[in-house]
C-alpha positions in Angstrom: 8.8 9.8 -12.3 7.7 8.6 -9.4 10.5 6.2 -7.2 9.7 2.7 -6.1 11.4 2.4 -2.5 11.9 -0.7 -0.6 14.0 -1.7 2.5 17.1 -2.8 2.2 20.8 -3.3 3.1 23.6 -1.6 1.2 27.0 -2.4 0.8 29.4 0.0 -1.4 32.6 -0.9 -3.1 35.7 -0.1 -1.5 36.5 3.9 -1.9 32.7 4.8 -1.9 30.7 6.3 0.7 27.2 7.1 1.9 25.6 8.9 4.8 25.0 6.4 7.9 22.6 6.3 10.6 24.5 8.5 13.0 25.5 11.1 9.8 29.0 9.8 9.7 30.3 8.2 6.2 29.3 4.4 6.0 30.6 2.2 3.5 27.8 -0.6 4.5 24.1 0.0 6.1 21.9 -2.7 7.5 18.7 -1.0 7.0 18.0 2.0 4.5 15.0 3.1 2.2 16.3 2.4 -1.7 14.8 3.4 -4.9 16.4 2.8 -8.3 16.5 5.6 -11.5 18.8 4.5 -14.2 22.0 3.9 -13.3 21.5 5.2 -9.7 20.5 4.1 -6.5 18.8 6.7 -4.0 19.6 5.9 -0.4 18.0 6.9 2.7 18.9 5.6 6.1 16.8 6.1 8.7 18.4 9.1 11.2 20.6 10.3 8.6 18.7 12.9 7.0 20.0 12.6 3.8 19.1 10.8 0.6 22.4 9.9 -1.1 22.3 9.0 -4.7 25.0 6.7 -6.0 25.7 5.5 -9.3 25.9 1.8 -10.3 29.5 1.0 -9.9 29.6 2.1 -6.6 27.4 -0.4 -5.3 28.8 -3.8 -4.2 25.4 -5.3 -2.8 21.6 -4.2 -2.4 19.6 -7.0 -0.5 15.7 -6.8 -0.1 13.0 -9.3 0.3 10.3 -9.6 -2.6 7.0 -8.1 -1.7 5.5 -11.7 -2.6 6.7 -14.9 -1.8 8.0 -17.1 -4.7 7.9 -20.9 -4.7 11.5 -22.4 -5.4 
C-alpha cells in the first residue's frame, strides 16, 4: 500500500506523545507530514528524523488543507 502524505498540524490526546522537531516528546506540532492507514496515522515531523505511528484514539485533531478549493 502506498501512503498519501499531507502537510498538517497534529494535536494528541492527553497521555500520548510524538517526536517533536527537536527530537523531544511533544503533544502538539504545528507542521508535520501525515498519512493514514487503517486506524493509524503516520506522522513525520520535519527535523525529528522519525516517523511515529499513532493509533486513532491518540489523536485529538489533525488539520490540513484540501488540495482543491471548495465553494461553500
